[in-house]
C-alpha positions, 0 to 999 in steps of 0.5 A: 499500500502506497502512503497516499493510499494510507493517507486517504484511508486514515482521512476517510476513518477521521471523516467517518468517526466524526460525523457518526459523532455528529461533530463539525469540523470547526468542533473537532478542531477545537477539541484537537487543537488543530486548525481547520485547513489541516484537518480538512487536509487530514480528511482529504488524505493529503498530508502525513500526520504525527503520531502524537496528533493520531492520538489527539484526534483520537482522544478528541472523538472519544474513540479507540486508535482501531476506529481511525487507523486503516487496515494495512496489508491484513493487519488491523488494530484491535 
């Protein structure tokens, strides 16, 4: 799997988790202390995200990492 594919899957998972919880981008940005344009780029799979920020986003969404991290080569976080 290429890096850009992984970023797109991750971004889609973030957006799905956010919508599932009825949280708009602006609110998630406040909770995760990130810029709205950065979140937009994440959700569109247009940037790499630091591991610390992944944890902060998961905490802001109050979800397990397994919900937002994509499966890679058959390996899924449980």
